[in-house]
C-alpha positions as CSV (number, residue, x, y, z in Angstrom):
1,M,-39.1,14.3,-13.4
2,H,-39.1,17.8,-11.9
3,N,-39.1,16.4,-8.3
4,L,-36.4,13.8,-8.5
5,K,-33.5,14.3,-6.1
6,T,-30.1,12.7,-5.9
7,V,-29.5,10.3,-3.1
8,T,-27.6,11.8,-0.2
9,G,-23.9,10.9,-0.3
10,S,-23.9,10.0,-4.0
11,K,-22.3,13.3,-5.1
12,T,-19.4,14.6,-3.1
13,A,-17.5,17.9,-3.6
14,K,-13.9,17.7,-4.8
15,K,-11.3,18.4,-2.1
16,R,-10.0,21.9,-2.5
17,R,-6.4,21.7,-1.5
18,G,-4.0,24.5,-0.7
19,R,-6.7,27.1,0.1
20,G,-5.4,28.1,3.5
21,N,-5.2,26.5,6.9
22,A,-8.9,27.1,7.7
23,S,-9.9,24.7,4.9
24,G,-8.2,21.8,6.6
25,K,-6.1,21.1,3.6
26,G,-3.8,24.1,3.8
27,N,0.0,24.4,4.2
28,Y,1.1,21.0,2.8
29,S,-2.2,20.2,0.9
30,G,-2.7,16.8,2.6
31,R,0.8,15.5,1.5
32,G,2.4,15.5,4.9
33,M,5.7,17.3,5.4
34,K,8.9,16.4,3.6
35,G,9.8,13.4,1.5
36,Q,9.5,12.0,-2.0
37,R,5.8,11.7,-1.8
38,A,5.4,15.3,-0.8
39,R,7.1,16.6,-3.9
40,S,5.4,17.0,-7.3
41,G,5.5,13.8,-9.3
42,G,6.5,11.9,-6.2
43,K,3.4,9.6,-5.9
44,G,3.8,6.8,-8.4
45,G,0.6,5.8,-10.3
46,L,-0.4,2.3,-11.3
47,K,2.6,0.1,-12.3
48,L,2.3,-1.7,-15.6
49,R,3.1,-5.3,-15.0
50,G,3.2,-8.2,-17.3
51,V,1.0,-11.3,-16.9
52,R,3.8,-13.1,-15.0
53,G,3.7,-10.8,-12.0
54,Y,0.0,-11.1,-11.8
55,L,0.1,-14.9,-12.0
56,Q,2.7,-15.1,-9.2
57,R,0.3,-13.2,-6.9
58,V,-2.7,-15.4,-7.7
59,P,-3.0,-18.3,-5.1
60,K,-2.2,-21.7,-6.5
61,S,-5.3,-23.9,-6.9
62,R,-4.8,-27.2,-8.5
63,G,-7.2,-29.2,-10.7
64,F,-10.8,-28.3,-11.6
65,N,-14.3,-28.9,-10.4
66,S,-16.2,-31.3,-12.6
67,L,-19.8,-30.8,-13.5
68,K,-20.4,-34.5,-13.8
69,V,-22.9,-35.9,-11.3
70,K,-21.2,-37.8,-8.5
71,R,-23.5,-40.6,-7.4
72,A,-23.3,-42.2,-4.0
73,E,-21.6,-45.6,-4.3
74,V,-22.6,-48.9,-2.7
75,N,-20.7,-52.1,-2.9
76,L,-22.2,-55.6,-3.1
77,S,-20.5,-56.6,0.1
78,Q,-22.3,-53.8,2.0
79,L,-25.7,-54.9,0.6
80,E,-24.9,-58.5,1.6
81,A,-24.2,-57.5,5.2
82,A,-27.1,-55.0,5.5
83,F,-30.1,-56.9,4.0
84,K,-31.8,-60.3,4.4
85,A,-32.6,-62.6,1.5
86,G,-35.7,-61.6,-0.6
87,E,-35.7,-58.0,0.6
88,I,-36.4,-55.1,-1.8
89,V,-33.5,-52.6,-1.7
90,T,-34.2,-48.9,-2.6
91,P,-32.0,-45.8,-2.2
92,K,-34.2,-44.5,0.7
93,I,-33.8,-47.8,2.5
94,M,-30.0,-47.6,2.0
95,V,-30.0,-44.1,3.6
96,A,-32.1,-45.5,6.5
97,R,-29.6,-48.4,7.0
98,G,-26.6,-46.0,6.9
99,L,-25.1,-47.3,3.7
100,I,-25.2,-43.8,2.0
101,K,-25.7,-40.3,3.2
102,S,-28.0,-38.8,0.6
103,V,-30.1,-39.7,-2.4
104,K,-29.9,-36.3,-4.1
105,Q,-27.3,-37.2,-6.7
106,G,-28.5,-40.8,-7.1
107,V,-27.0,-44.2,-6.2
108,K,-24.6,-46.5,-8.1
109,V,-24.1,-50.1,-7.2
110,L,-20.5,-51.4,-7.6
111,A,-19.3,-55.0,-7.7
112,L,-16.8,-55.0,-4.9
113,G,-17.2,-58.0,-2.7
114,E,-19.6,-61.0,-3.1
115,I,-23.4,-61.3,-2.9
116,K,-25.1,-64.6,-2.2
117,K,-28.6,-63.4,-1.2
118,N,-31.4,-62.9,-3.8
119,L,-32.1,-59.2,-3.4
120,E,-34.3,-57.0,-5.6
121,I,-32.1,-53.9,-5.9
122,K,-33.3,-50.6,-7.4
123,A,-30.7,-47.8,-8.0
124,N,-29.9,-45.1,-10.6
125,A,-26.9,-47.0,-12.0
126,F,-25.1,-50.4,-11.9
127,S,-21.7,-51.5,-13.0
128,K,-21.9,-54.4,-15.5
129,S,-20.2,-56.8,-13.2
130,A,-22.5,-55.9,-10.3
131,V,-25.6,-56.7,-12.5
132,R,-24.0,-60.1,-13.4
133,A,-23.3,-60.9,-9.8
134,I,-26.8,-59.9,-8.6
135,I,-28.6,-62.0,-11.3
136,K,-26.2,-64.9,-10.7
137,A,-27.3,-64.9,-7.0
138,G,-31.0,-65.0,-8.0
139,G,-31.8,-61.4,-7.5
140,K,-33.3,-58.7,-9.7
141,V,-32.0,-55.4,-10.9
142,G,-34.2,-52.3,-11.4
143,V,-32.9,-49.0,-12.9
144,I,-34.5,-45.8,-11.5
145,K,-34.7,-43.3,-14.3
146,K,-34.7,-40.0,-12.5
147,E,-33.4,-36.7,-13.8
148,L,-30.4,-35.8,-11.6
149,K,-29.5,-32.2,-11.1
150,R,-25.9,-31.2,-11.8
151,P,-24.1,-29.6,-8.9
152,V,-24.3,-25.8,-9.3
153,K,-21.1,-23.9,-9.0
154,V,-21.7,-20.9,-6.7
155,R,-20.0,-17.7,-7.8
156,A,-19.4,-14.6,-5.7
157,K,-21.7,-11.7,-6.6
158,S,-20.0,-8.5,-7.7
159,S,-20.7,-5.3,-5.9
160,G,-21.6,-3.5,-9.1
161,K,-18.6,-1.2,-9.1
162,K,-16.2,-1.2,-12.0
């Protein structure tokens, strides 16, 4: 404990105003020459404002960011065009064929369009009408039970000053 030292620059001496010209803060004590702000009581402090003034200065951002997982969506018409009859369709193959961009948040198959080929489709979720259409066409449905991570909301780190 006896050899601890303060970090350089952490403690600064108070400005000693009005101690003559040699101090650098003589004559007008750092207030400039004339004017309201040079007089005593001239510099106004913090203004007490209501909530309304504060809200008017905050930029307007609408809506909210949902924490619900947003899966990549694929329609039956896309699967019909991209695959041949009897093929096994998985999310990784869908990415390879350019139907979806990423598998991270999972894949949901929707029933837009028609399917006539018997495909074995594996995805994280299906709409009820999509399941009916796939089975009616002679295909199979497989649900991938994978724990999906929620999108994390990134917050700016504070500088530590209060």
